[in-house]
C-alpha positions as a Markdown table, in Angstrom:
| # | Residue | x | y | z |
|---|---|---|---|---|
| 1 | Unk | 13.1 | 2.9 | -290.3 |
| 2 | Unk | 12.4 | 4.5 | -286.9 |
| 3 | Unk | 15.4 | 2.8 | -285.3 |
| 4 | Unk | 17.7 | 3.9 | -288.1 |
| 5 | Unk | 16.7 | 7.5 | -287.6 |
| 6 | Unk | 17.4 | 7.3 | -283.9 |
| 7 | Unk | 20.8 | 5.7 | -284.4 |
| 8 | Unk | 21.8 | 8.3 | -287.0 |
| 9 | Unk | 20.6 | 11.1 | -284.7 |
| 10 | Unk | 22.7 | 9.8 | -281.8 |
| 11 | Unk | 25.7 | 9.4 | -284.0 |
| 12 | Unk | 25.5 | 13.0 | -285.2 |
| 13 | Unk | 25.0 | 14.2 | -281.6 |
| 14 | Unk | 28.1 | 12.3 | -280.6 |
| 15 | Unk | 30.2 | 13.8 | -283.4 |
| 16 | Unk | 29.0 | 17.4 | -282.7 |
| 17 | Unk | 29.5 | 17.1 | -279.0 |
| 18 | Unk | 33.1 | 15.9 | -279.1 |
| 19 | Unk | 35.6 | 18.6 | -278.4 |
| 20 | Unk | 39.3 | 18.4 | -279.2 |
| 21 | Unk | 42.1 | 19.3 | -276.7 |
| 22 | Unk | 42.8 | 22.4 | -278.8 |
| 23 | Unk | 39.3 | 23.7 | -278.2 |
| 24 | Unk | 39.2 | 23.0 | -274.4 |
| 25 | Unk | 42.6 | 23.3 | -272.7 |
| 26 | Unk | 43.8 | 26.7 | -271.3 |
| 27 | Unk | 47.4 | 27.9 | -271.6 |
| 28 | Unk | 48.3 | 25.4 | -274.3 |
| 29 | Unk | 51.6 | 27.0 | -275.3 |
| 30 | Unk | 53.2 | 27.2 | -271.9 |
| 31 | Unk | 56.3 | 25.2 | -271.1 |
| 32 | Unk | 57.6 | 23.7 | -267.9 |
| 33 | Unk | 59.0 | 26.3 | -265.4 |
| 34 | Unk | 58.3 | 29.0 | -267.9 |
| 35 | Unk | 57.9 | 32.6 | -266.5 |
| 36 | Unk | 55.5 | 35.0 | -268.1 |
| 37 | Unk | 55.6 | 38.6 | -266.9 |
| 38 | Unk | 52.3 | 40.6 | -267.1 |
| 39 | Unk | 53.0 | 43.9 | -269.0 |
| 40 | Unk | 49.5 | 45.3 | -268.8 |
| 41 | Unk | 48.7 | 44.9 | -265.1 |
| 42 | Unk | 45.7 | 47.2 | -264.8 |
| 43 | Unk | 43.9 | 48.5 | -261.7 |
| 44 | Unk | 40.3 | 49.7 | -261.6 |
| 45 | Unk | 39.9 | 53.5 | -262.1 |
| 46 | Unk | 37.0 | 55.5 | -260.8 |
| 47 | Unk | 34.2 | 56.2 | -263.3 |
| 48 | Unk | 31.1 | 58.3 | -263.2 |
| 49 | Unk | 28.3 | 56.9 | -261.0 |
| 50 | Unk | 30.8 | 54.8 | -259.0 |
| 51 | Unk | 30.1 | 54.5 | -255.2 |
| 52 | Unk | 33.2 | 55.1 | -253.2 |
| 53 | Unk | 33.7 | 54.4 | -249.5 |
| 54 | Unk | 36.4 | 56.7 | -247.9 |
| 55 | Unk | 37.3 | 56.5 | -244.2 |
| 56 | Unk | 39.9 | 58.9 | -242.6 |
| 57 | Unk | 41.6 | 58.2 | -239.3 |
| 58 | Unk | 44.6 | 59.6 | -237.5 |
| 59 | Unk | 46.4 | 59.6 | -234.2 |
| 60 | Unk | 43.9 | 62.2 | -233.0 |
| 61 | Unk | 40.4 | 60.6 | -233.5 |
| 62 | Unk | 38.6 | 63.8 | -232.7 |
| 63 | Unk | 40.5 | 65.7 | -235.4 |
| 64 | Unk | 39.5 | 63.0 | -237.9 |
| 65 | Unk | 35.7 | 63.3 | -237.3 |
| 66 | Unk | 34.9 | 66.2 | -239.6 |
| 67 | Unk | 36.3 | 64.2 | -242.6 |
| 68 | Unk | 34.0 | 61.3 | -242.2 |
| 69 | Unk | 30.3 | 61.3 | -243.1 |
| 70 | Unk | 27.6 | 59.3 | -241.3 |
| 71 | Unk | 23.9 | 58.9 | -241.5 |
| 72 | Unk | 21.4 | 58.2 | -238.7 |
| 73 | Unk | 22.4 | 56.6 | -235.4 |
| 74 | Unk | 23.5 | 58.3 | -232.2 |
| 75 | Unk | 22.6 | 57.9 | -228.6 |
| 76 | Unk | 19.0 | 59.1 | -229.1 |
| 77 | Unk | 18.2 | 56.4 | -231.7 |
| 78 | Unk | 20.1 | 53.5 | -230.2 |
| 79 | Unk | 21.7 | 52.6 | -233.5 |
| 80 | Unk | 25.2 | 52.9 | -234.7 |
| 81 | Unk | 25.7 | 55.6 | -237.4 |
| 82 | Unk | 26.3 | 54.2 | -240.9 |
| 83 | Unk | 29.1 | 55.7 | -243.1 |
| 84 | Unk | 28.0 | 57.5 | -246.2 |
| 85 | Unk | 29.4 | 56.5 | -249.6 |
| 86 | Unk | 30.5 | 59.1 | -252.1 |
| 87 | Unk | 28.8 | 59.1 | -255.6 |
| 88 | Unk | 31.0 | 60.2 | -258.5 |
| 89 | Unk | 28.9 | 62.8 | -260.3 |
| 90 | Unk | 28.6 | 63.5 | -264.0 |
| 91 | Unk | 31.6 | 65.9 | -263.7 |
| 92 | Unk | 33.7 | 63.0 | -262.3 |
| 93 | Unk | 33.8 | 64.7 | -258.8 |
| 94 | Unk | 32.9 | 63.9 | -255.2 |
| 95 | Unk | 32.0 | 66.4 | -252.6 |
| 96 | Unk | 34.4 | 65.7 | -249.7 |
| 97 | Unk | 33.9 | 67.2 | -246.2 |
| 98 | Unk | 35.8 | 70.4 | -245.5 |
| 99 | Unk | 37.9 | 70.1 | -248.7 |
| 100 | Unk | 34.9 | 70.4 | -251.1 |
| 101 | Unk | 34.8 | 69.2 | -254.7 |
| 102 | Unk | 37.5 | 66.8 | -255.8 |
| 103 | Unk | 37.8 | 65.3 | -259.3 |
| 104 | Unk | 38.5 | 61.6 | -259.0 |
| 105 | Unk | 37.3 | 60.2 | -262.3 |
| 106 | Unk | 40.2 | 58.3 | -264.0 |
| 107 | Unk | 42.1 | 57.9 | -260.7 |
| 108 | Unk | 43.1 | 54.6 | -259.1 |
| 109 | Unk | 42.4 | 54.1 | -255.4 |
| 110 | Unk | 46.1 | 54.6 | -254.6 |
| 111 | Unk | 46.1 | 57.9 | -256.7 |
| 112 | Unk | 43.1 | 59.1 | -254.8 |
| 113 | Unk | 44.7 | 58.2 | -251.5 |
| 114 | Unk | 47.7 | 60.3 | -252.3 |
| 115 | Unk | 45.5 | 63.2 | -253.5 |
| 116 | Unk | 43.5 | 63.2 | -250.3 |
| 117 | Unk | 46.6 | 62.8 | -248.2 |
| 118 | Unk | 48.0 | 66.0 | -249.7 |
| 119 | Unk | 44.7 | 67.9 | -249.0 |
| 120 | Unk | 44.5 | 66.6 | -245.4 |
| 121 | Unk | 48.1 | 67.2 | -244.5 |
| 122 | Unk | 47.3 | 70.8 | -243.3 |
| 123 | Unk | 44.6 | 69.4 | -241.0 |
| 124 | Unk | 45.8 | 66.0 | -239.8 |
| 125 | Unk | 49.2 | 64.5 | -239.0 |
| 126 | Unk | 49.9 | 61.2 | -240.9 |
| 127 | Unk | 46.3 | 60.5 | -241.9 |
| 128 | Unk | 45.3 | 56.9 | -242.6 |
| 129 | Unk | 42.9 | 56.8 | -245.6 |
| 130 | Unk | 41.0 | 53.6 | -246.4 |
| 131 | Unk | 39.3 | 53.6 | -249.9 |
| 132 | Unk | 36.9 | 51.0 | -251.3 |
| 133 | Unk | 35.0 | 50.8 | -254.5 |
| 134 | Unk | 31.5 | 49.7 | -253.4 |
| 135 | Unk | 30.0 | 48.9 | -256.8 |
| 136 | Unk | 32.7 | 46.8 | -258.3 |
| 137 | Unk | 30.8 | 44.1 | -260.2 |
| 138 | Unk | 31.4 | 42.0 | -263.3 |
| 139 | Unk | 28.8 | 40.2 | -265.4 |
| 140 | Unk | 29.6 | 36.7 | -266.9 |
| 141 | Unk | 27.2 | 35.6 | -269.6 |
| 142 | Unk | 27.0 | 32.8 | -272.2 |
| 143 | Unk | 28.4 | 29.3 | -272.0 |
| 144 | Unk | 29.4 | 29.2 | -268.3 |
| 145 | Unk | 28.1 | 27.1 | -265.5 |
| 146 | Unk | 26.5 | 30.0 | -263.5 |
| 147 | Unk | 25.9 | 33.1 | -265.6 |
| 148 | Unk | 25.2 | 36.2 | -263.6 |
| 149 | Unk | 26.6 | 39.5 | -262.1 |
| 150 | Unk | 29.2 | 39.0 | -259.3 |
| 151 | Unk | 30.5 | 41.5 | -256.7 |
| 152 | Unk | 34.3 | 41.9 | -256.5 |
| 153 | Unk | 36.1 | 42.2 | -253.2 |
| 154 | Unk | 39.4 | 44.1 | -253.7 |
| 155 | Unk | 40.8 | 46.5 | -256.3 |
| 156 | Unk | 41.2 | 44.1 | -259.2 |
| 157 | Unk | 40.2 | 40.8 | -260.6 |
| 158 | Unk | 41.5 | 38.7 | -263.5 |
| 159 | Unk | 39.2 | 37.3 | -266.1 |
| 160 | Unk | 40.2 | 33.8 | -264.9 |
| 161 | Unk | 39.1 | 34.6 | -261.4 |
| 162 | Unk | 35.8 | 36.1 | -262.7 |
| 163 | Unk | 35.1 | 32.9 | -264.7 |
| 164 | Unk | 35.8 | 30.9 | -261.6 |
| 165 | Unk | 33.0 | 32.8 | -259.8 |
| 166 | Unk | 30.7 | 31.7 | -262.7 |
| 167 | Unk | 31.8 | 28.0 | -262.3 |
| 168 | Unk | 34.1 | 28.1 | -265.4 |
| 169 | Unk | 33.2 | 27.6 | -269.1 |
| 170 | Unk | 31.0 | 24.7 | -270.1 |
| 171 | Unk | 32.4 | 22.2 | -272.5 |
| 172 | Unk | 30.4 | 24.0 | -275.2 |
| 173 | Unk | 32.1 | 27.4 | -274.6 |
| 174 | Unk | 34.6 | 28.9 | -277.1 |
| 175 | Unk | 37.8 | 29.5 | -275.2 |
| 176 | Unk | 39.9 | 31.2 | -277.8 |
| 177 | Unk | 37.5 | 34.1 | -278.6 |
| 178 | Unk | 36.0 | 35.3 | -275.3 |
| 179 | Unk | 34.5 | 38.8 | -275.6 |
| 180 | Unk | 34.9 | 41.5 | -272.9 |
| 181 | Unk | 32.7 | 44.6 | -273.2 |
| 182 | Unk | 34.0 | 47.6 | -271.3 |
| 183 | Unk | 32.3 | 51.0 | -270.9 |
| 184 | Unk | 34.1 | 54.3 | -270.9 |
| 185 | Unk | 31.6 | 57.0 | -270.0 |
| 186 | Unk | 29.0 | 55.7 | -272.5 |
| 187 | Unk | 31.5 | 54.4 | -275.1 |
| 188 | Unk | 31.5 | 50.7 | -275.4 |
| 189 | Unk | 34.9 | 49.0 | -276.2 |
| 190 | Unk | 34.8 | 45.4 | -277.4 |
| 191 | Unk | 37.9 | 43.3 | -276.9 |
| 192 | Unk | 38.5 | 39.6 | -277.5 |
| 193 | Unk | 40.9 | 37.4 | -275.5 |
| 194 | Unk | 42.2 | 33.9 | -276.2 |
| 195 | Unk | 42.2 | 31.8 | -273.0 |
| 196 | Unk | 44.1 | 29.0 | -274.7 |
| 197 | Unk | 47.3 | 31.0 | -275.0 |
| 198 | Unk | 49.8 | 32.2 | -272.4 |
| 199 | Unk | 49.7 | 35.6 | -274.1 |
| 200 | Unk | 46.3 | 36.2 | -272.5 |
| 201 | Unk | 48.0 | 37.9 | -269.6 |
| 202 | Unk | 49.2 | 40.6 | -271.9 |
| 203 | Unk | 45.7 | 41.5 | -273.0 |
| 204 | Unk | 44.3 | 44.8 | -271.8 |
| 205 | Unk | 41.2 | 43.0 | -270.5 |
| 206 | Unk | 43.0 | 40.2 | -268.6 |
| 207 | Unk | 42.3 | 42.3 | -265.5 |
| 208 | Unk | 38.7 | 43.4 | -265.5 |
| 209 | Unk | 37.3 | 46.8 | -264.3 |
| 210 | Unk | 34.0 | 47.6 | -262.7 |
| 211 | Unk | 30.9 | 46.8 | -264.8 |
| 212 | Unk | 32.8 | 44.8 | -267.4 |
| 213 | Unk | 30.7 | 42.2 | -269.2 |
| 214 | Unk | 32.3 | 38.9 | -270.2 |
| 215 | Unk | 30.5 | 36.9 | -272.9 |
| 216 | Unk | 31.4 | 33.3 | -273.8 |
| 217 | Unk | 29.9 | 32.3 | -277.1 |
| 218 | Unk | 28.8 | 28.7 | -277.8 |
| 219 | Unk | 30.9 | 26.4 | -280.1 |
| 220 | Unk | 29.4 | 24.4 | -283.0 |
| 221 | Unk | 28.2 | 21.7 | -280.6 |
| 222 | Unk | 26.3 | 24.3 | -278.5 |
| 223 | Unk | 24.8 | 25.9 | -281.6 |
| 224 | Unk | 23.8 | 22.5 | -283.0 |
| 225 | Unk | 22.3 | 21.4 | -279.7 |
| 226 | Unk | 20.3 | 24.6 | -279.4 |
| 227 | Unk | 19.0 | 24.1 | -282.9 |
| 228 | Unk | 18.0 | 20.5 | -282.1 |
| 229 | Unk | 16.3 | 21.6 | -278.9 |
| 230 | Unk | 14.3 | 24.1 | -280.9 |
| 231 | Unk | 13.3 | 21.5 | -283.5 |
| 232 | Unk | 12.5 | 19.0 | -280.8 |
| 233 | Unk | 10.2 | 21.6 | -279.1 |
| 234 | Unk | 8.4 | 22.3 | -282.4 |
| 235 | Unk | 8.1 | 18.6 | -283.1 |
| 236 | Unk | 6.7 | 18.0 | -279.6 |
| 237 | Unk | 4.2 | 20.9 | -280.0 |
| 238 | Unk | 3.0 | 19.5 | -283.4 |
| 239 | Unk | 2.7 | 16.0 | -281.9 |
| 240 | Unk | 0.7 | 17.3 | -279.0 |
| 241 | Unk | -1.7 | 19.1 | -281.4 |
| 242 | Unk | -2.1 | 15.9 | -283.5 |
| 243 | Unk | -2.7 | 13.7 | -280.4 |
| 244 | Unk | -5.2 | 16.2 | -279.0 |
| 245 | Unk | -7.0 | 16.4 | -282.3 |
| 246 | Unk | -7.1 | 12.6 | -282.6 |
| 247 | Unk | -8.5 | 12.2 | -279.1 |
| 248 | Unk | -11.2 | 14.7 | -279.8 |
| 249 | Unk | -12.2 | 12.9 | -283.1 |
| 250 | Unk | -12.2 | 9.5 | -281.3 |
| 251 | Unk | -14.3 | 10.7 | -278.4 |
| 252 | Unk | -16.9 | 12.3 | -280.8 |
| 253 | Unk | -17.5 | 9.0 | -282.6 |
């Protein structure tokens, strides 16, 4: 009887763990030499509480100094001064040297670069402005190899690149219904994307923005395995109690 139960359990596990090609393969509907143009190429826009690094330079280094903020350092300390990042306040503004308050919420790095260039044109000739979003991170959760929060180098990242950071989906991850949670000033927007279709590149969440959360839900196999694990844990706990009780009764005799 015990052997039959084990065989049946293994058979059920085998059936539930099998995944078809339709459930696993990405870009299933693409053809050979097919070209797909991305119509929704998005770039990260600045949000409230973002940390932004801005460095201004020009052909006249001394003229550029007032437009860059540094903390500490100097000859007296023996340390190099560190640049100060700008925090986007609740009004969506940063306090920039000489110029004052500038609203940057909703702007892309290139749009901010052009805005600053216009402001600085009366002070500097052909200013060079380097901008970097310092807190660009995305969180990958659920059925992936390495769930976690990952920093992003650059101004944009696709959902496929982000999943690559997390070691890709496990075999138990649902590929045609991946959830992306995006925050717009306290308002959460939930969007789902199908990684098995070439049309994924047209999704508004194909390119992620800072602080996006990607969640990969488990398929039937993953849910079944989780249920079995819980039942196994309960069974082991009960067995442990019974064994302990039996040992106590035996030792008392």
